[in-house]
Structures are given as structure tokens and as C-alpha cells.
C-alpha positions as a Markdown table, in Angstrom:
| # | Residue | x | y | z |
|---|---|---|---|---|
| 1 | Unk | 0.1 | 0.2 | -0.2 |
| 2 | Unk | 1.2 | 3.6 | -0.7 |
| 3 | Unk | 1.1 | 5.5 | 2.3 |
| 4 | Unk | 1.8 | 8.4 | 1.4 |
| 5 | Unk | -1.5 | 9.5 | -0.9 |
| 6 | Unk | -3.1 | 8.0 | 1.8 |
| 7 | Unk | -2.0 | 10.0 | 5.0 |
| 8 | Unk | -1.9 | 13.2 | 2.3 |
| 9 | Unk | -6.1 | 12.9 | 1.5 |
| 10 | Unk | -6.7 | 12.0 | 5.5 |
| 11 | Unk | -4.7 | 15.0 | 5.8 |
| 12 | Unk | -6.4 | 17.5 | 4.0 |
| 13 | Unk | -10.2 | 15.6 | 4.7 |
| 14 | Unk | -9.1 | 16.2 | 8.9 |
| 15 | Unk | -8.2 | 19.9 | 8.1 |
| 16 | Unk | -11.3 | 20.7 | 5.8 |
| 17 | Unk | -13.7 | 19.6 | 8.0 |
| 18 | Unk | -12.1 | 21.4 | 10.3 |
| 19 | Unk | -12.2 | 24.3 | 8.8 |
| 20 | Unk | -15.5 | 24.0 | 7.8 |
| 21 | Unk | -17.2 | 23.6 | 11.2 |
| 22 | Unk | -15.8 | 26.7 | 12.4 |
| 23 | Unk | -17.0 | 29.0 | 9.2 |
| 24 | Unk | -20.4 | 29.1 | 11.0 |
| 25 | Unk | -21.8 | 32.6 | 9.0 |
| 26 | Unk | -23.8 | 31.5 | 6.2 |
| 27 | Unk | -22.0 | 34.3 | 3.9 |
| 28 | Unk | -18.9 | 32.1 | 3.6 |
| 29 | Unk | -19.8 | 29.7 | 0.7 |
| 30 | Unk | -16.1 | 29.7 | -0.8 |
| 31 | Unk | -12.9 | 28.6 | 0.1 |
| 32 | Unk | -10.6 | 30.1 | -2.6 |
| 33 | Unk | -8.0 | 33.0 | -2.6 |
| 34 | Unk | -9.8 | 34.9 | -4.9 |
| 35 | Unk | -9.2 | 36.8 | -8.3 |
| 36 | Unk | -8.9 | 40.4 | -9.8 |
| 37 | Unk | -8.3 | 42.0 | -12.7 |
| 38 | Unk | -9.0 | 45.2 | -14.3 |
| 39 | Unk | -10.5 | 43.6 | -17.6 |
| 40 | Unk | -13.0 | 41.6 | -14.9 |
| 41 | Unk | -14.7 | 43.8 | -12.6 |
| 42 | Unk | -18.0 | 41.7 | -12.4 |
| 43 | Unk | -21.0 | 44.0 | -10.8 |
| 44 | Unk | -22.7 | 41.7 | -8.5 |
| 45 | Unk | -25.8 | 43.1 | -7.1 |
| 46 | Unk | -26.3 | 40.3 | -4.9 |
| 47 | Unk | -25.2 | 40.1 | -1.4 |
| 48 | Unk | -24.4 | 36.3 | -1.8 |
| 49 | Unk | -22.0 | 37.2 | -4.6 |
| 50 | Unk | -20.8 | 41.2 | -3.7 |
| 51 | Unk | -19.7 | 39.8 | -0.3 |
| 52 | Unk | -17.4 | 37.3 | -2.5 |
| 53 | Unk | -16.3 | 39.1 | -4.8 |
| 54 | Unk | -13.0 | 38.4 | -5.8 |
| 55 | Unk | -13.7 | 34.6 | -5.3 |
| 56 | Unk | -16.2 | 35.1 | -7.7 |
| 57 | Unk | -14.5 | 36.3 | -10.0 |
| 58 | Unk | -11.9 | 33.6 | -9.8 |
| 59 | Unk | -14.6 | 31.5 | -11.0 |
| 60 | Unk | -16.4 | 33.4 | -13.0 |
| 61 | Unk | -12.7 | 33.4 | -14.9 |
| 62 | Unk | -12.4 | 29.6 | -14.8 |
| 63 | Unk | -15.5 | 28.6 | -15.4 |
| 64 | Unk | -15.6 | 30.9 | -19.1 |
| 65 | Unk | -12.0 | 30.1 | -20.0 |
| 66 | Unk | -13.3 | 27.6 | -22.7 |
| 67 | Unk | -16.0 | 29.9 | -23.4 |
| 68 | Unk | -20.1 | 29.1 | -22.9 |
| 69 | Unk | -21.6 | 26.8 | -20.7 |
| 70 | Unk | -24.7 | 27.5 | -21.8 |
| 71 | Unk | -26.8 | 24.0 | -21.8 |
| 72 | Unk | -23.7 | 22.3 | -20.6 |
| 73 | Unk | -23.4 | 19.4 | -18.4 |
| 74 | Unk | -20.7 | 20.7 | -15.7 |
| 75 | Unk | -19.2 | 18.8 | -12.6 |
| 76 | Unk | -17.4 | 20.7 | -9.9 |
| 77 | Unk | -14.5 | 18.8 | -8.1 |
| 78 | Unk | -13.6 | 19.9 | -4.9 |
| 79 | Unk | -16.8 | 22.0 | -4.4 |
| 80 | Unk | -16.4 | 22.9 | -0.8 |
| 81 | Unk | -18.8 | 25.3 | 0.8 |
| 82 | Unk | -20.7 | 24.8 | -2.8 |
| 83 | Unk | -20.9 | 28.7 | -3.7 |
| 84 | Unk | -18.6 | 28.2 | -7.1 |
| 85 | Unk | -21.0 | 25.8 | -7.8 |
| 86 | Unk | -23.9 | 27.7 | -7.1 |
| 87 | Unk | -22.6 | 31.3 | -8.7 |
| 88 | Unk | -22.2 | 28.6 | -11.8 |
| 89 | Unk | -25.9 | 27.5 | -12.0 |
| 90 | Unk | -27.2 | 30.7 | -12.0 |
| 91 | Unk | -25.1 | 32.9 | -14.0 |
| 92 | Unk | -23.4 | 30.9 | -16.8 |
| 93 | Unk | -26.5 | 28.7 | -18.1 |
| 94 | Unk | -25.3 | 25.5 | -17.5 |
| 95 | Unk | -28.0 | 22.6 | -18.2 |
| 96 | Unk | -26.9 | 21.0 | -14.8 |
| 97 | Unk | -24.2 | 21.6 | -12.1 |
| 98 | Unk | -22.9 | 19.0 | -10.1 |
| 99 | Unk | -20.7 | 19.4 | -7.2 |
| 100 | Unk | -18.8 | 16.9 | -5.2 |
| 101 | Unk | -16.6 | 17.4 | -2.3 |
| 102 | Unk | -14.5 | 14.6 | -0.3 |
| 103 | Unk | -15.4 | 16.6 | 2.8 |
| 104 | Unk | -19.0 | 15.4 | 4.1 |
| 105 | Unk | -19.0 | 18.6 | 6.1 |
| 106 | Unk | -18.7 | 20.5 | 3.3 |
| 107 | Unk | -21.6 | 18.9 | 1.4 |
| 108 | Unk | -24.5 | 19.5 | 4.2 |
| 109 | Unk | -23.4 | 23.2 | 4.4 |
| 110 | Unk | -23.9 | 23.2 | 0.4 |
| 111 | Unk | -27.1 | 21.4 | 0.3 |
| 112 | Unk | -28.3 | 23.9 | 3.6 |
| 113 | Unk | -27.4 | 27.2 | 1.7 |
| 114 | Unk | -28.3 | 26.3 | -1.8 |
| 115 | Unk | -30.9 | 23.9 | -1.7 |
| 116 | Unk | -33.4 | 26.2 | -4.0 |
| 117 | Unk | -31.3 | 26.6 | -6.6 |
| 118 | Unk | -32.5 | 25.1 | -9.4 |
| 119 | Unk | -29.9 | 22.5 | -11.8 |
| 120 | Unk | -27.9 | 22.2 | -8.9 |
| 121 | Unk | -26.9 | 18.9 | -6.9 |
| 122 | Unk | -24.2 | 18.6 | -4.1 |
| 123 | Unk | -22.9 | 14.9 | -3.1 |
| 124 | Unk | -19.5 | 14.1 | -1.4 |
| 125 | Unk | -17.2 | 12.3 | -3.9 |
| 126 | Unk | -14.0 | 11.2 | -4.1 |
| 127 | Unk | -11.9 | 13.0 | -6.5 |
| 128 | Unk | -9.6 | 10.3 | -7.4 |
| 129 | Unk | -12.7 | 7.7 | -7.7 |
| 130 | Unk | -15.5 | 9.8 | -9.0 |
| 131 | Unk | -19.1 | 8.2 | -8.9 |
| 132 | Unk | -20.3 | 8.7 | -12.5 |
| 133 | Unk | -20.6 | 7.2 | -15.7 |
| 134 | Unk | -17.9 | 7.4 | -18.6 |
| 135 | Unk | -18.8 | 10.5 | -20.8 |
| 136 | Unk | -21.1 | 12.2 | -18.4 |
| 137 | Unk | -20.2 | 15.9 | -18.5 |
| 138 | Unk | -18.9 | 18.3 | -20.8 |
| 139 | Unk | -16.8 | 20.4 | -18.3 |
| 140 | Unk | -15.4 | 19.8 | -15.1 |
| 141 | Unk | -14.3 | 22.6 | -13.2 |
| 142 | Unk | -11.5 | 22.5 | -10.4 |
| 143 | Unk | -10.7 | 25.4 | -8.3 |
| 144 | Unk | -7.9 | 25.6 | -5.3 |
| 145 | Unk | -8.5 | 22.2 | -4.8 |
| 146 | Unk | -5.8 | 19.2 | -6.3 |
| 147 | Unk | -2.9 | 20.0 | -4.4 |
| 148 | Unk | -4.7 | 18.1 | -1.4 |
| 149 | Unk | -5.3 | 15.3 | -3.2 |
| 150 | Unk | -3.3 | 12.4 | -2.8 |
| 151 | Unk | -2.9 | 10.9 | -6.5 |
| 152 | Unk | -3.2 | 13.7 | -8.9 |
| 153 | Unk | -2.4 | 11.5 | -11.6 |
| 154 | Unk | -5.9 | 9.1 | -10.2 |
| 155 | Unk | -7.5 | 11.9 | -10.3 |
| 156 | Unk | -6.4 | 13.5 | -14.1 |
| 157 | Unk | -7.3 | 10.0 | -15.0 |
| 158 | Unk | -11.0 | 10.1 | -13.7 |
| 159 | Unk | -11.5 | 13.7 | -15.2 |
| 160 | Unk | -10.6 | 11.8 | -18.5 |
| 161 | Unk | -12.9 | 9.6 | -18.0 |
| 162 | Unk | -15.5 | 11.2 | -17.1 |
| 163 | Unk | -15.7 | 13.7 | -19.6 |
| 164 | Unk | -17.3 | 13.6 | -23.1 |
| 165 | Unk | -15.2 | 13.3 | -26.1 |
| 166 | Unk | -13.8 | 17.0 | -27.1 |
| 167 | Unk | -14.6 | 18.2 | -23.4 |
| 168 | Unk | -13.1 | 20.6 | -21.4 |
| 169 | Unk | -11.3 | 20.4 | -17.4 |
| 170 | Unk | -11.1 | 24.1 | -16.6 |
| 171 | Unk | -8.5 | 24.0 | -13.8 |
| 172 | Unk | -6.8 | 27.0 | -11.2 |
| 173 | Unk | -4.5 | 25.8 | -8.2 |
| 174 | Unk | -1.3 | 26.7 | -6.7 |
| 175 | Unk | 1.9 | 25.1 | -6.9 |
| 176 | Unk | 5.5 | 25.8 | -6.1 |
| 177 | Unk | 8.0 | 25.8 | -8.9 |
| 178 | Unk | 9.0 | 22.2 | -8.2 |
| 179 | Unk | 5.2 | 20.7 | -7.9 |
| 180 | Unk | 4.2 | 22.7 | -11.0 |
| 181 | Unk | 6.9 | 21.3 | -13.1 |
| 182 | Unk | 6.0 | 17.9 | -12.1 |
| 183 | Unk | 2.3 | 18.4 | -12.7 |
| 184 | Unk | 3.1 | 19.8 | -16.3 |
| 185 | Unk | 5.6 | 16.4 | -16.7 |
| 186 | Unk | 2.7 | 14.8 | -15.7 |
| 187 | Unk | -0.3 | 16.1 | -17.7 |
| 188 | Unk | 2.1 | 15.9 | -21.0 |
| 189 | Unk | 2.2 | 12.2 | -20.2 |
| 190 | Unk | -1.1 | 12.2 | -20.5 |
| 191 | Unk | -1.9 | 13.7 | -23.9 |
| 192 | Unk | -1.8 | 10.5 | -25.9 |
| 193 | Unk | -4.6 | 9.5 | -24.3 |
| 194 | Unk | -6.4 | 12.7 | -25.5 |
| 195 | Unk | -5.6 | 15.1 | -22.3 |
| 196 | Unk | -4.1 | 17.9 | -24.4 |
| 197 | Unk | -3.7 | 21.3 | -22.6 |
| 198 | Unk | -5.1 | 23.9 | -25.0 |
| 199 | Unk | -4.1 | 26.9 | -22.7 |
| 200 | Unk | -2.8 | 28.4 | -19.6 |
| 201 | Unk | -2.1 | 31.1 | -17.3 |
| 202 | Unk | -0.3 | 32.1 | -14.6 |
| 203 | Unk | -2.7 | 34.3 | -12.6 |
| 204 | Unk | 0.1 | 34.8 | -9.4 |
| 205 | Unk | -0.5 | 38.4 | -9.6 |
| 206 | Unk | -4.4 | 38.1 | -10.0 |
| 207 | Unk | -4.1 | 36.6 | -6.8 |
| 208 | Unk | -2.0 | 38.4 | -4.7 |
| 209 | Unk | -3.9 | 41.6 | -5.8 |
| 210 | Unk | -7.2 | 40.2 | -4.7 |
| 211 | Unk | -5.4 | 39.3 | -1.3 |
| 212 | Unk | -4.3 | 42.7 | -0.9 |
| 213 | Unk | -8.4 | 44.2 | -2.0 |
| 214 | Unk | -9.7 | 42.2 | 0.8 |
């Protein structure tokens, strides 16, 4: 048994459950660092989104990176408290959105907070063993989550399996230089199987600016 991935998964599950239990206010629906750009200043009148302006902007930036989600089946892996999945479901016009998270506490809170949102559902699930049939989704979104996974290669293989041919994997996360290179090498190794990088961008300055503006 490979103990390192197992221990890593266990640690992050315990940590996020711990954090989730202490984020008790109803307006804490996002668990990302945010994004700011002079060319992307969303006008968010709904207080659910305006209080989380920069976190919402990160979701908008990522989820629209491959064009419109209109009529698409969308899966968010690592949905956290569910705010990003809800924003996508309400504002970007997908056919449906499913949010999964390893933390049962996060899923319970997401269901409580966003139970009335149409075309949106949440369930507990493992990113390395996605509980869906092959070719189930047009788009998979993953926001600042994969650094917690025990085996990122397994996750990417699952992404490839549940995406329809020609589907899009929209991904953002934090990595140091060495880990980033490992990730790029891993992705390149999967290109022969059809998981091809279409575009990439370093958004570190945008994230730092969002943190400074919070």
C-alpha cells in the first residue's frame, strides 16, 4: 500500500472538515483566494456574491475560460461550501451542475445553503474515484483543490474518463515551482490518451492583488 497518498488524503480531509466546522456564518460559501483583473470587474448586486467579490471573479474567470457553459453538463470537483457551483448554476446557464467534495461537512452545508437553486445538486465524492459513468459531463471545474489529493494522476485519469470526447477540464490551483513542473510533466504524459493542454496562464499577480484588496 502506498502510504503517502493515503496519509495526504486523510490529513486534508480532517483539515477541511475542521475549517468547515468553524466557518459558521452563512455568507462564507467560498474557500479560494480570489482573483482580480482590471478587465474583469463583475457587477454583483446579489449580496451572496458581492460579499465574495474576488472569489466569485476567480470562478467566473475559470468557468468561462473555454467559452459559454450554456446548455452544458458541469461537474465541480472539490466544491467546498458550494458557492462556486451555485454561481455557475445561476449565472452561466448550464444544463446542470453537480458539486462533489471529499468533506461531508462541506456537502451538508452546501445543501443547506443552496437547496433552492435550480439545476444544482451536491454529493460527497472522491476526486480520485469519481462516482459517475464514463462520458457524463461536458465540463469539469476544479478550483484550488487538487493540491490536497493523494494521487493527482488518478484524479486526472478520472477527469478524462467522465468527460465527453471534446469536453473541457477547467483548472486552477497553487503550486511551488518544483510541484508545478511535476504537474506539467504529468499532464504531458497523458496527452497521448487525449487530455491535451489547450491554454494555460499564470494568475499569481491577480490572486495577490485580490488578497491585497480583501
